[in-house]
LOKEMI-656769 format. One record per residue: residue in three letters; x, y, z of N, C-alpha, C in turn. Coordinates in nm, 2 decimals. Each point is the difference from the previous one (the first is absolute). Example, Ala and Ser with C-alpha at 12.3 -4.5 7.8 and 13.67 -1.06 7.14 Angstrom:
LOKEMI-656769
REC marvex    nxx    nyy    nzz   caxx   cayy   cazz    cxx    cyy    czz
REC    ALA   1.32  -0.57   0.78  -0.09   0.12   0.00   0.09   0.12   0.00
REC    SER  -0.04   0.11  -0.07   0.09   0.11   0.00  -0.08   0.11   0.08
This chain:
LOKEMI-656769
REC marvex    nxx    nyy    nzz   caxx   cayy   cazz    cxx    cyy    czz
REC    MET   9.88   9.42   3.14  -0.02  -0.11   0.08  -0.15  -0.02   0.04
REC    ASN  -0.05  -0.12   0.01  -0.13  -0.02   0.04  -0.02  -0.01   0.15
REC    LYS  -0.12   0.00   0.05  -0.02   0.01   0.14   0.06  -0.13   0.08
REC    LEU   0.00  -0.11  -0.07   0.04  -0.12   0.07   0.15   0.01   0.02
REC    THR   0.08   0.05  -0.11   0.14   0.02   0.01   0.04   0.09   0.12
REC    LEU  -0.08   0.12   0.00   0.01   0.10   0.10  -0.01  -0.06   0.15
REC    ALA  -0.11  -0.08   0.01  -0.03  -0.06   0.13   0.11  -0.11   0.04
REC    LEU   0.05  -0.07  -0.09   0.11  -0.09   0.02   0.13   0.06   0.04
REC    LEU   0.03   0.11  -0.07   0.12   0.09   0.05  -0.02   0.05   0.12
REC    ALA  -0.11   0.05   0.04  -0.03   0.07   0.13   0.02  -0.11   0.11
REC    LEU  -0.05  -0.12  -0.03   0.01  -0.11   0.10   0.14  -0.04   0.02
REC    ALA   0.07  -0.01  -0.11   0.14  -0.04   0.01   0.08   0.11   0.07
REC    PHE  -0.03   0.13  -0.02   0.07   0.10   0.07  -0.03   0.00   0.16
REC    VAL  -0.12  -0.04   0.04  -0.04  -0.02   0.14   0.10  -0.10   0.06
REC    PHE   0.02  -0.12  -0.07   0.08  -0.11   0.06   0.15   0.04  -0.01
REC    VAL   0.04   0.08  -0.10   0.14   0.04   0.00   0.02   0.11   0.11
REC    ALA  -0.09   0.09   0.02   0.02   0.10   0.10  -0.01  -0.04   0.14
REC    ASN  -0.08  -0.12   0.01  -0.02  -0.05   0.14   0.01  -0.15  -0.02
REC    PRO   0.13  -0.05  -0.01   0.02  -0.14  -0.02  -0.05  -0.09   0.11
REC    LEU  -0.02   0.05   0.12  -0.05  -0.08   0.11  -0.14  -0.05  -0.03
REC    ALA  -0.07   0.07  -0.08  -0.14  -0.04  -0.02  -0.01  -0.12  -0.08
REC    ALA   0.11  -0.04  -0.06  -0.01  -0.13  -0.09   0.08  -0.11   0.07
REC    GLN   0.05   0.01   0.12   0.08  -0.10   0.06  -0.07  -0.12   0.06
REC    SER   0.03  -0.11  -0.05  -0.05  -0.13   0.05   0.09  -0.04   0.12
REC    ALA  -0.05  -0.10   0.07   0.08  -0.05   0.11   0.13  -0.05  -0.04
REC    GLU   0.00  -0.07  -0.12   0.14  -0.05  -0.05   0.09   0.11  -0.04
REC    GLU  -0.05   0.11  -0.06   0.08   0.11  -0.03   0.05   0.07   0.13
REC    LEU  -0.08   0.02   0.10   0.04   0.05   0.12   0.11  -0.09   0.07
REC    GLN  -0.02  -0.13   0.00   0.10  -0.09   0.05   0.13   0.02  -0.07
REC    MET   0.00   0.00  -0.12   0.13   0.01  -0.08   0.07   0.13   0.02
REC    MET  -0.08   0.11   0.02   0.06   0.13   0.03   0.07  -0.01   0.14
REC    TYR  -0.07  -0.05   0.10   0.06  -0.02   0.12   0.12  -0.09   0.00
REC    LEU  -0.01  -0.11  -0.07   0.12  -0.09  -0.01   0.12   0.06  -0.05
REC    ASN  -0.03   0.08  -0.11   0.11   0.07  -0.06   0.08   0.10   0.09
REC    VAL  -0.08   0.07   0.07   0.06   0.10   0.10   0.08  -0.08   0.11
REC    LEU  -0.05  -0.11   0.05   0.07  -0.08   0.09   0.14  -0.04  -0.06
REC    GLU  -0.01  -0.05  -0.12   0.12  -0.04  -0.07   0.10   0.11  -0.02
REC    LYS  -0.05   0.13  -0.03   0.09   0.11   0.00   0.06   0.03   0.13
REC    ASN  -0.06  -0.04   0.11   0.05   0.02   0.13   0.07  -0.12   0.05
REC    GLU   0.03  -0.10  -0.09   0.08  -0.12   0.03  -0.08  -0.09   0.11
REC    LEU  -0.13   0.01  -0.01  -0.09  -0.09   0.09  -0.07  -0.10  -0.09
REC    ALA  -0.01  -0.12   0.05  -0.09  -0.10  -0.08  -0.13  -0.01   0.05
REC    GLY  -0.09   0.01  -0.08  -0.14  -0.01   0.02  -0.07  -0.11  -0.06
REC    THR  -0.11  -0.04   0.07  -0.09  -0.10  -0.05  -0.14   0.04   0.01
REC    ILE  -0.08  -0.08  -0.07  -0.15   0.03   0.01  -0.05  -0.10   0.11
REC    ASP  -0.07   0.06   0.10  -0.06  -0.09   0.11  -0.13  -0.06  -0.05
REC    GLY  -0.06  -0.08   0.09  -0.13  -0.07  -0.03  -0.12   0.10  -0.02
REC    ASP   0.02   0.13   0.06  -0.10   0.10  -0.02   0.02   0.09  -0.12
REC    GLY   0.11  -0.03  -0.07   0.02   0.08  -0.11   0.09   0.13   0.03
REC    ASP   0.05   0.01   0.13   0.07   0.11   0.03   0.16  -0.04  -0.03
REC    VAL   0.08   0.10   0.00   0.14  -0.02  -0.02   0.07   0.00   0.13
REC    GLN   0.07  -0.11   0.02   0.07  -0.02   0.13   0.14   0.00  -0.02
REC    PHE   0.08   0.05   0.10   0.15   0.01   0.00   0.06   0.00   0.13
REC    GLU   0.12  -0.03   0.02   0.08   0.00   0.13   0.08   0.13  -0.01
REC    TYR   0.01   0.06   0.12   0.09   0.11   0.01   0.03   0.02   0.15
REC    ASN   0.13   0.00   0.04   0.05   0.01   0.13  -0.06  -0.10   0.09
REC    ASN  -0.01  -0.12  -0.05  -0.04  -0.12   0.09  -0.15   0.00   0.03
REC    PHE  -0.08   0.08  -0.08  -0.14   0.02   0.02  -0.07  -0.04  -0.14
REC    THR  -0.12  -0.05   0.01  -0.07  -0.02  -0.13  -0.11   0.10  -0.01
REC    TYR   0.01   0.06  -0.11  -0.09   0.12  -0.04  -0.09  -0.05  -0.11
REC    PHE  -0.11   0.07  -0.02  -0.07  -0.02  -0.13  -0.06   0.14  -0.04
REC    ILE  -0.02   0.01  -0.14  -0.05   0.12  -0.05  -0.14  -0.05  -0.05
REC    ASP  -0.10   0.08   0.06  -0.13  -0.03  -0.03  -0.04   0.03  -0.14
REC    VAL  -0.04  -0.10  -0.07  -0.05   0.03  -0.14  -0.15   0.00   0.00
REC    ASP  -0.06   0.12  -0.05  -0.13   0.02  -0.01  -0.04   0.06  -0.13
REC    GLU  -0.04  -0.08  -0.10  -0.03   0.05  -0.13  -0.13   0.09   0.00
REC    ASN  -0.08  -0.01   0.10  -0.12   0.09   0.01   0.04   0.15   0.05
REC    ASP   0.12   0.00   0.06   0.05   0.13   0.04   0.15   0.01  -0.03
REC    PRO   0.04   0.02  -0.13   0.14  -0.02  -0.04   0.07   0.12   0.05
REC    GLU  -0.06   0.11   0.04   0.08   0.12   0.04   0.05  -0.02   0.15
REC    TYR  -0.05  -0.10   0.07   0.03  -0.03   0.13   0.13  -0.07   0.00
REC    PHE   0.10   0.03   0.09   0.12  -0.07   0.02   0.01  -0.04   0.14
REC    GLY  -0.01  -0.13   0.04   0.02  -0.05   0.14   0.10  -0.09   0.01
REC    LEU   0.10   0.04   0.09   0.12  -0.08   0.03  -0.03  -0.05   0.14
REC    VAL   0.00  -0.14   0.03  -0.04  -0.06   0.12   0.11  -0.09   0.06
REC    LEU   0.01   0.03   0.13   0.08  -0.10   0.09  -0.10  -0.06   0.09
REC    ALA  -0.02  -0.13  -0.02  -0.10  -0.07   0.08   0.06  -0.07   0.11
REC    ASN  -0.09  -0.02   0.11   0.04  -0.10   0.11   0.12   0.04   0.07
REC    ILE   0.02   0.12   0.04   0.12   0.03   0.07   0.00  -0.02   0.15
REC    TRP  -0.12  -0.02   0.05  -0.02  -0.02   0.15  -0.12  -0.08   0.02
REC    PRO   0.00  -0.11   0.05  -0.13  -0.07   0.03  -0.05   0.04   0.14
REC    ILE  -0.12   0.01   0.00  -0.08   0.05   0.12  -0.04  -0.13   0.07
REC    GLU   0.05  -0.01   0.14  -0.02  -0.13   0.06  -0.10   0.01   0.12
REC    SER  -0.04   0.12   0.03  -0.10   0.01   0.11  -0.09   0.13  -0.02
REC    GLU  -0.10   0.02   0.08  -0.07   0.12  -0.01   0.08   0.12   0.06
REC    MET   0.07  -0.03   0.10   0.08   0.12   0.07   0.11   0.04  -0.12
REC    GLU   0.06  -0.10  -0.07   0.08   0.04  -0.10  -0.06   0.08  -0.11
REC    ARG  -0.11  -0.04  -0.04  -0.09   0.07  -0.10  -0.02   0.15   0.04
REC    LEU  -0.02   0.03   0.12  -0.01   0.14   0.04   0.13   0.07  -0.01
REC    GLN   0.11  -0.06   0.04   0.14   0.06  -0.02   0.02   0.02  -0.16
REC    VAL  -0.03  -0.09  -0.07   0.01   0.01  -0.15  -0.08   0.11  -0.06
REC    LEU  -0.12   0.02   0.05  -0.08   0.10  -0.05   0.06   0.14   0.04
REC    LYS   0.05   0.01   0.12   0.07   0.12   0.04   0.13   0.03  -0.08
REC    ALA   0.07  -0.10  -0.02   0.14   0.01  -0.08  -0.05   0.04  -0.15
REC    ALA  -0.10  -0.06  -0.05  -0.04   0.02  -0.14  -0.04   0.15  -0.01
REC    ASP  -0.08   0.05   0.10  -0.05   0.14   0.00   0.13   0.10   0.00
REC    VAL   0.10  -0.04   0.07   0.11   0.09   0.02   0.07   0.01  -0.15
REC    VAL   0.02  -0.12  -0.06   0.06   0.00  -0.13  -0.08   0.08  -0.11
REC    ASN  -0.13  -0.05   0.01  -0.09   0.07  -0.10  -0.01   0.15   0.01
REC    ALA   0.02   0.05   0.12   0.00   0.14   0.02   0.12   0.08  -0.04
REC    ASN   0.12  -0.08  -0.01   0.13   0.06  -0.02   0.05  -0.04  -0.14
REC    LYS  -0.05  -0.09  -0.08   0.05  -0.04  -0.12  -0.09   0.04  -0.11
REC    LYS   0.05   0.07  -0.10  -0.08   0.05  -0.12  -0.01  -0.13  -0.09
REC    VAL  -0.12  -0.03  -0.06  -0.02  -0.10  -0.10   0.02  -0.14   0.05
REC    GLY   0.04  -0.02   0.12   0.02  -0.13   0.06  -0.11  -0.03   0.09
REC    LYS  -0.04  -0.13   0.00  -0.11  -0.03   0.09   0.03  -0.13   0.08
REC    VAL  -0.03  -0.01   0.12   0.01  -0.12   0.08  -0.14  -0.04   0.04
REC    TYR  -0.03  -0.13  -0.03  -0.14  -0.06   0.04   0.01  -0.14   0.02
REC    ILE  -0.11  -0.05   0.06  -0.01  -0.14   0.04  -0.08  -0.07  -0.11
REC    ASN   0.06  -0.12  -0.04  -0.07  -0.09  -0.09   0.01  -0.14   0.05
REC    ASN  -0.11  -0.07   0.04   0.00  -0.13   0.05   0.10  -0.02   0.11
REC    ASP  -0.01   0.08   0.11   0.09  -0.01   0.11   0.15   0.01  -0.03
REC    ASN   0.02   0.07  -0.11   0.15   0.03  -0.03   0.01   0.15  -0.03
REC    VAL   0.11   0.07   0.01   0.02   0.13  -0.03   0.06   0.01  -0.14
REC    TRP  -0.06   0.09  -0.09   0.05   0.03  -0.12   0.03   0.15  -0.01
REC    ILE   0.10   0.02  -0.09   0.05   0.15  -0.03   0.00   0.01  -0.15
REC    THR  -0.06   0.11  -0.05  -0.01   0.03  -0.13   0.04   0.15  -0.03
REC    TYR   0.05   0.01  -0.13   0.03   0.13  -0.06  -0.10   0.01  -0.11
REC    GLU  -0.09   0.10  -0.01  -0.09   0.02  -0.09   0.01   0.13  -0.08
REC    ASP  -0.04   0.00  -0.12   0.01   0.12  -0.09  -0.09  -0.02  -0.11
REC    ILE  -0.03   0.12  -0.06  -0.07   0.01  -0.13   0.08   0.05  -0.10
REC    GLN   0.01  -0.07  -0.12   0.08   0.04  -0.11  -0.08   0.09  -0.09
REC    LYS   0.06   0.10  -0.07  -0.06   0.07  -0.10   0.04  -0.06  -0.14
REC    GLU   0.11  -0.06  -0.02   0.06  -0.05  -0.12   0.04  -0.15   0.02
REC    VAL   0.01  -0.08  -0.11   0.05  -0.13   0.02   0.15   0.01   0.04
REC    GLY   0.03  -0.07   0.10   0.14   0.00   0.05   0.04   0.10   0.10
REC    ASP  -0.10   0.09   0.04   0.03   0.11   0.09   0.06  -0.07   0.14
REC    PHE  -0.06  -0.12   0.03   0.05  -0.06   0.13   0.14  -0.03   0.00
REC    GLU   0.06  -0.02  -0.12   0.14  -0.03  -0.01   0.09   0.10   0.07
REC    ALA  -0.03   0.13  -0.01   0.08   0.10   0.05  -0.01   0.00   0.16
REC    TYR  -0.11  -0.07   0.06  -0.02   0.00   0.14   0.03  -0.13   0.05
REC    PHE   0.03  -0.10  -0.07   0.01  -0.15   0.05   0.09   0.00   0.11
REC    LYS   0.12   0.05  -0.02   0.11  -0.02   0.11  -0.05   0.08   0.13
REC    ARG  -0.05   0.12  -0.03  -0.05   0.07   0.12  -0.11  -0.08   0.07
REC    GLY  -0.10  -0.06  -0.08  -0.10  -0.08   0.07   0.06  -0.11   0.09
REC    LEU   0.11  -0.07  -0.05   0.07  -0.09   0.08   0.07   0.06   0.13
REC    GLU   0.04   0.12  -0.02   0.06   0.07   0.12  -0.11   0.03   0.09
REC    ILE  -0.11   0.06  -0.04  -0.11   0.04   0.10  -0.05  -0.13   0.07
REC    ILE  -0.01  -0.11  -0.07  -0.04  -0.12   0.07   0.10  -0.04   0.10
REC    ALA   0.13   0.00  -0.04   0.10  -0.03   0.11   0.00   0.09   0.11
REC    GLN  -0.03   0.13  -0.02   0.00   0.09   0.12  -0.13  -0.03   0.08
REC    SER  -0.11  -0.03  -0.08  -0.12  -0.03   0.09   0.01  -0.13   0.08
REC    VAL   0.07  -0.10  -0.05   0.03  -0.12   0.07   0.08   0.03   0.13
REC    SER   0.11   0.08  -0.02   0.09   0.03   0.12  -0.09   0.09   0.10
REC    MET  -0.08   0.09  -0.04  -0.08   0.08   0.08  -0.10  -0.10   0.08
REC    PHE  -0.06  -0.09  -0.07  -0.10  -0.08   0.05   0.05  -0.09   0.11
REC    ARG   0.13  -0.06  -0.03   0.07  -0.09   0.09   0.04   0.08   0.13
REC    GLU   0.05   0.13  -0.01   0.03   0.08   0.11  -0.12   0.02   0.09
REC    GLU  -0.12   0.03  -0.07  -0.12   0.02   0.09  -0.04  -0.13   0.07
REC    MET   0.03  -0.11  -0.06  -0.04  -0.13   0.06   0.09  -0.05   0.12
REC    ASN   0.12   0.06   0.00   0.10  -0.04   0.10  -0.01   0.09   0.12
């Protein structure tokens, strides 16, 4: 074998060994849509290129980031509008309680609305699939804890 053939084989091995390295936004979208379908959920691609779906009367999206394909972010946006500065302080305290008690779940403010996410780093393509349902559960638990703190 010549050096060019060896170099091409080595490069091919890198992409086979780490398929995330070669994932385009479209490939990530299709991967996420396939997992949603396996879980009997209908997904669509939203205007930002993220994968959106409905679950338990909430609209979620999966953050698609081809610049960081190992990242998996499951997002529940706009669960609580902030209507005053006093309420913002209460939201910050409630978010702090949830963030301190929930692993890999985060509560934060985005444009005067509360968002909750489940975030993880994948080692292999499709690793997130094993944790997808747990991510939904963690978000649901975080929503409940947040609402309890707000009441």
